[in-house]
N, C-alpha and C positions, 0 to 999 in steps of 0.2 A: 675765885674770890680774890686772887692777887696775881701779880705779874704783868707783863707787857708783851707786845709784839711789834716788830719793826719791819719796814719795807726792805726787800732784798734779803730777808732772813731765811735760812733753811729751816723748814718745819716738817711736821709729819701729821697725817690724818690718822687717827686711831679710833678703834671701836672694839669693845670686848668680843673676843671670839673670832676676829677677822685680822688679816694681815695688814700691817701698816703701809701707808702710801706716803712716800717722801717727796719733797719738792721745795720750791723757793717762791716766796711771795714777790711777785714782780711789781705790784702796786697795792696801796692800802688807802682806804677811804673811811671817813666817819661821817655820820649824818649831822647836818647843820641846819637847824630850822626845817624848812621844807625841801632842802636840797642836800648835797653832799660835797665834801671837799677832800682833796688828797692830802695825806699827812705822812710823816716819816715814822711816827710811833703812836700806838694806841694802848691805853691801860685798861685794867679790869673794870667792868661796869659800862664800857662804851659799846655801842652797837656798830659793828664794822662791816665793810664790804671789801673783799680782796680778790685778786686774780693771780694766776700762776699754778693752780691745782685743778685737775679735772675730776669729774665724777664725785663731787662732794654730795653726801647724803645727809638727810635730816638725822641728827643724833650723833654725828661724828664729832670727835674732840680734836681741836687744833693744839698740838704739842709743840712748844717752842724750844725745849731743852732735850730733844731726842738724842743728841750726841753727847749729853752730859753723863756724869757718873750714875745718877739716879733719875732717869727720865720719868716724867709724870705719867701716872696711870690714867686711862680714859675714863671719863665720867659715864654713869649709866645712861644709855641712849634714851632719848625722848620718844615716847609713843604718840604718833599722830592719830587722833580719833578717826574712826571709820565713818564713811558717809552714811546718812540715814534716809535720804530722799533722792530719787532719780527723776530727771525730766529729759525729754528729747528736744533738741534745738536743731533747726534746719532751715532750708531755703523757703522763703515765703512764696507759696504757689496760689495765693488767693487772686481774684480778679483785680484787686487794688494794689498788687505788688509793684514795687518800684516808685511809689509816690512819697515815701517818708524817709528813705535811707539812700545812701550812695554805695554801701558795700553789700552786695546782694548775692554773690555767687557762693557755691558750696566751698570752693577753694579758699575764698576770703574768710568765711566763717570758720573753717577748719583751722587755718593758720592762727586766727585770733584765739580760739579755744585752747589749742595746744601751747601757745605762747603764755597763756594765763597760768599754766601748770608750773612755770618757772618761779612764780612768787606766791601762788595760792596752793599751799602744801596740802590742804584738806580736800582739794577738788580732784575729781576723777573724770576723765574724758575717754570714751570708747567709741570705736567705729561700730556701725550697725549694718544690717543687711542692705539698707538703702544708702546710696552714695550721697544723698542729699540731707541725711539726718545723722545726728551724733547724740549718744547717750551721755548726759552730764550728771554726775552724782556729787552731792555736797552735804554739809552739816545742817540740814533743815531747809525750810522754804526761804527763810531770810537770806541765807548764804547764796542760794541760787538767784533770788530776786535781785540782790545787789549786783551780781554779775550781769544779769540780763539788762538791768537799767543802765549800767555802765556802758555796755556794748551799744545800747540804743542811743545814748548821748554821743557816742563816738561816730555814729552814722551807720551802724549795722541795722539791717532789717531782717527780722527772724520770724519763723513760725515756731511757736512754743507749745509743747505737748503738756498734758496734765501731770501733776506731781504724783509719784508712786513711791510708797514706803518700801524700804529695803529690809527684808527679813533675812536672818542668818541662822544657820544650824550650828548648835553648840557641839564641838567635836568630842567633848567628854561625855555629855549626856545624850546626844543625838536629838535633842528637842529643838524645835524652831523658836527662835527668840525675836522679839520686836523692840525697836528703840522707844524710849520714854523721854519726856521733856518736863522740866520744871517751869511752871507758868505762874507769874504774879500779876494780878489784876487789881487796879485801883478804880473803884466805881462808887458813885453816890450811894449812900446807905440804903435808900429806898429801892435800888435796883439789885442789891446783893442777892436776894432770893432768886431772881430770874437768872443771874449769872451762875449760881450754884446749881440750879436745875439743868442749865445748859451743859455744864461740865459733867454732871452726873450721867447725862444721857450719852456722853462720849467716853464713858468708862474711866473718867478721872477719879483720882483719890484725893480727898481734901487733906492737906498737910497743915495748914494754919489759917486762922482768920482773926481779924481784929480791926481796930480803928486806926486811921492814919494820925500820926502825931501832929500833923499840921493844923488840926482843929477845924477842918472844913467839912465835917460829917462825911468823910470818905472811908469806905471799907477797903481793907487790904485782904485779898483772898489769894492763897497759894495752893496750887494743885499740881499733882504729879499725874501726867496724862500721856497716853501712848501717842506717838507721832501721827498715826492714822486719825486720831481724834482732833488733831490740830488742823487738818486739811479743811479749808472753808470756814474755820472758826471765826476769823475776823469779821466776815460778812454777817454771820449770825449775831455776833456781839453788837455790831452797829445797828442792827434792826431790832 
């Protein structure tokens, strides 16, 4: 909440329960509109980018007074939410392959996916038994859809597998757990009954229902629904 950091300043990366890693910031950047600019100093509240330290992990605290009398204590680490949906991405092997994109090979797709991990902290990419396919896990269908559309616009041509929900076993209880999502739907009042029936058939739990304050006879429906019930839901709502 206070303090500053300067270029060429000795610092330490700290995390509760782990050894500190010391180093020096060789360069310091702040974000300016859609780009970034190099600065000599940044203050609390600014989003920065720096170089000079290796193996920085999500949740590390950058300490600038490590050599002082009372060095700052590390902040509680941030927990990154675990993926809930998995899809396979790979080389397009259809008869029409090569007509829409310019990046087609397995190596090109692999390099692009693993490069995405540098900035997309909630994404997971794993090798599979096939050299042409990779298992990509993310926070819901939208998370993966944005990645796929971004790659398509960059010129990649992909074969995309169906989404699969990721189940996890609770280590304390031994029970299998599934992810849930909160969904809010705004729909004309005359269609609210059909929407409620659709969500009920997909194991959804009604959380709230009312009229939109906009005065356009729109109903606002909020449901807690398992992720498996979200698969294919958009198409059903549109029809």
